[in-house]
C-alpha positions in Angstrom: -19.0 -51.4 -63.9 -16.6 -48.8 -65.2 -19.4 -46.4 -66.2 -21.2 -47.0 -62.9 -17.9 -46.2 -61.0 -17.2 -43.1 -63.0 -20.6 -41.5 -62.7 -21.0 -42.7 -59.2 -18.0 -41.0 -58.0 -18.7 -37.8 -59.9 -22.3 -37.8 -58.5 -21.1 -37.4 -54.8 -18.0 -35.3 -55.6 -17.8 -31.6 -54.8 -20.7 -31.7 -52.4 -20.8 -29.8 -49.1 -23.2 -30.6 -46.3 -24.3 -28.0 -43.7 -26.6 -28.2 -40.7 -28.8 -25.3 -39.5 -30.0 -25.6 -35.9 -32.8 -23.6 -34.3 -31.9 -21.2 -31.5 -33.8 -23.1 -28.9 -33.0 -26.8 -28.4 -34.3 -28.7 -25.3 -32.9 -32.0 -24.0 -35.1 -35.0 -25.0 -37.3 -33.0 -27.3 -37.3 -33.4 -31.1 -36.6 -30.3 -33.2 -36.5 -29.6 -36.9 -32.9 -29.8 -38.1 -32.3 -28.2 -41.5 -29.8 -30.1 -43.8 -28.3 -28.0 -46.6 -26.4 -29.8 -49.4 -24.4 -27.6 -51.8 -23.5 -28.9 -55.2 -20.3 -27.1 -56.3 -20.0 -28.9 -59.6 -20.1 -26.5 -62.5 -21.9 -28.6 -65.0 -23.3 -31.8 -63.4 -26.2 -32.2 -61.1 -26.3 -34.8 -58.3 -28.9 -37.4 -57.8 -30.3 -39.5 -54.9 -28.1 -38.0 -52.2 -28.8 -39.6 -48.8 -27.5 -37.6 -45.7 -26.9 -39.7 -42.6 -26.5 -38.2 -39.1 -26.5 -40.4 -36.0 -28.4 -43.2 -37.7 -31.0 -40.7 -39.0 -31.2 -40.1 -42.7 -32.9 -37.9 -45.3 -33.0 -38.4 -49.0 -32.5 -35.5 -51.4 -33.5 -36.7 -54.9 -31.9 -34.0 -57.0 -29.5 -31.1 -56.6 -28.8 -28.9 -59.7 -25.2 -27.9 -60.6 -24.0 -24.7 -58.8 -27.0 -25.0 -56.5 -28.2 -26.2 -53.1 -31.1 -28.2 -51.8 -32.6 -28.2 -48.2 -34.4 -30.8 -46.3 -35.5 -31.1 -42.6 -35.5 -34.1 -40.3 -36.6 -34.4 -36.7 -33.5 -34.7 -34.5 -32.9 -34.7 -30.7 -30.2 -34.6 -28.1 -30.8 -36.6 -24.9 -28.8 -34.5 -22.5 -28.5 -30.8 -21.7 -25.2 -29.0 -22.0 -22.8 -29.0 -25.0 -23.6 -31.6 -27.6 -21.6 -32.4 -30.7 -22.4 -33.5 -34.2 -19.3 -34.6 -36.0 -20.2 -37.7 -38.0 -22.1 -36.6 -41.1 -22.1 -38.9 -44.1 -23.6 -38.5 -47.5 -24.2 -41.4 -49.8 -25.7 -42.4 -53.1 -26.6 -45.5 -55.1 -26.6 -43.6 -58.4 -26.4 -44.5 -61.2 -27.4 -48.2 -61.3 -28.0 -49.1 -57.7 -25.0 -51.6 -57.8 -23.0 -50.0 -55.0 -23.5 -47.5 -52.2 -20.8 -44.8 -52.3 -20.3 -42.6 -49.2 -18.2 -39.7 -48.1 -18.0 -38.0 -44.8 -18.4 -34.3 -44.2 -15.6 -32.3 -42.7 -18.0 -30.0 -40.9 -18.7 -30.5 -37.1 -21.0 -28.7 -34.8 -21.3 -27.9 -31.1 -24.7 -26.8 -29.7 -25.8 -25.8 -26.3 -28.8 -27.8 -25.4 -31.2 -26.4 -22.7 -32.7 -28.5 -19.9 -35.9 -30.2 -20.7 -38.8 -28.1 -19.4 -40.9 -29.8 -16.8 -44.1 -28.2 -15.6 -44.0 -26.8 -12.1 -45.5 -24.0 -10.1 -43.5 -20.9 -8.9 -44.2 -19.8 -5.4 -43.1 -16.2 -4.7 -42.4 -15.4 -1.1 -44.3 -12.3 0.2 -43.9 -10.2 3.2 -45.1 -11.8 6.5 -44.0 -15.2 5.1 -47.1 -15.4 3.0 -46.7 -17.2 -0.4 -48.7 -16.8 -3.5 -48.6 -18.5 -6.9 -47.7 -16.3 -9.9 -50.8 -16.2 -12.0 -52.7 -13.6 -14.1 -50.7 -11.5 -16.5 -52.9 -8.5 -17.3 -51.8 -4.9 -16.7 -54.7 -2.9 -15.2 -55.5 0.1 -13.1 -55.9 -2.1 -10.0 -53.3 -3.8 -8.0 -49.9 -3.0 -6.6 -47.7 -0.2 -7.9 -45.2 -1.5 -10.4 -43.5 1.8 -11.1 -44.0 5.4 -12.3 -44.1 6.8 -15.8 -44.7 10.3 -17.2 -48.3 11.4 -17.3 -49.9 11.7 -20.7 -53.1 13.5 -21.5 -56.2 11.3 -21.2 -55.0 9.0 -18.4 -57.1 9.1 -15.2 -56.0 11.8 -12.7 -56.7 9.6 -9.8 -53.7 7.5 -10.7 -51.3 10.5 -10.6 -48.6 10.0 -7.9 -49.1 13.3 -6.0 -46.2 12.7 -3.7 -43.9 12.5 -6.6 -45.5 15.7 -8.0 -44.9 17.5 -4.7 -41.2 16.6 -4.7 -40.4 17.1 -8.4 -43.2 19.4 -9.8 -43.6 16.9 -12.6 -46.7 14.7 -13.2 -46.2 11.0 -13.0 -48.7 8.3 -13.2 -48.6 5.0 -11.2 -48.2 1.8 -13.2 -50.3 -0.7 -11.5 -50.2 -4.4 -12.1 -52.3 -7.4 -11.3 -50.6 -10.2 -9.3 -48.2 -11.9 -11.6 -47.2 -9.2 -14.2 -44.6 -7.6 -12.0 -41.0 -8.5 -12.8 -40.0 -11.8 -11.3 -36.5 -13.0 -10.2 -36.3 -16.8 -9.9 -33.9 -17.8 -7.2 -32.2 -21.1 -8.0 -31.7 -21.9 -4.3 -35.4 -21.5 -3.5 -36.8 -24.0 -5.9 -37.9 -26.8 -3.5 -36.3 -29.9 -4.9 -33.0 -31.5 -4.1 -32.7 -33.1 -7.6 -30.6 -30.7 -9.6 -31.9 -31.9 -13.0 -35.5 -31.4 -11.9 -34.7 -28.0 -10.5 -33.1 -27.0 -13.8 -36.0 -28.3 -15.8 -38.5 -26.6 -13.5 -36.7 -23.2 -13.9 -36.5 -23.7 -17.6 -40.3 -24.3 -17.8 -40.9 -21.2 -15.6 -38.7 -18.9 -17.8 -40.6 -20.1 -21.0 -44.0 -19.7 -19.3 -43.2 -16.2 -18.0 -42.1 -15.1 -21.5 -45.3 -16.5 -23.0 -47.2 -14.3 -20.6 -45.1 -11.2 -21.2 -43.9 -11.2 -17.6 -40.3 -9.8 -17.3 -38.2 -12.5 -15.6 -34.7 -12.7 -14.2 -32.6 -15.4 -12.6 -30.3 -15.6 -9.6 -28.0 -18.6 -9.8 -24.9 -18.9 -7.8 -23.1 -15.5 -7.9 -24.8 -14.5 -11.2 -27.9 -12.3 -11.3 -29.9 -11.7 -14.5 -32.1 -8.7 -14.0 -35.7 -9.1 -15.2 -36.2 -8.5 -18.9 -38.3 -9.6 -21.9 -35.7 -9.5 -24.7 -35.1 -12.7 -26.6 -31.4 -12.6 -26.1 -31.9 -12.3 -22.3 -34.0 -15.5 -22.4 -31.4 -17.4 -24.3 -28.7 -16.2 -21.9 -30.6 -17.5 -18.9 -31.4 -20.8 -20.6 -27.7 -21.2 -21.6 -26.7 -20.6 -17.9 -29.0 -23.4 -16.9 -27.8 -25.7 -19.7 -24.1 -25.3 -18.6 -24.7 -25.6 -14.8 -22.3 -28.0 -13.1 
């Protein structure tokens, strides 16, 4: 018993447990949570370390001295907004399986969880009160003018913007888009549902979908306006705004 107690306590001593979360976490959807256990003992390894987080557990069979080991488990948060993980335990039955010895980690985490994406269709209002679904994401030389860019040799002259040339003396070519690739600004108030959670989930889905199709997307929500962009940081900023909406 004495030997079991001595080695059992040494086995779980000088361990640190860290969690590594992905950038995108959505309510009600499982995600891979990386668990990192650092063994800070100079000479002794650790065996059979079980990490327990919110009734979910993962077993790490062996961690060498002055080393670390990583495992992943599927984890989820039920609700959008700020979620906390503060109860992290690590246990072991080493060496003789007589007792389970546990310690708690001092680390705690707060993560912003985005609304759960729910598939919906975005209807863009057009002039004359006509509405059209956003679809088709291919840039082409047919469609509406999306902007102007400097002319480069080899591009068709029929797409030169001659009015701009008359004003500036510089050659510019029209950037034309098919319906759907032009930048989009999603207006929170114009999503047709009274259920706030469904509205947030719908907008989350739309943002993800527009990014997949390389369509610059922005968001108007309350007094905040996010201009259309395709950068990853911009996407996370909009999703965070939706996650923290009250």
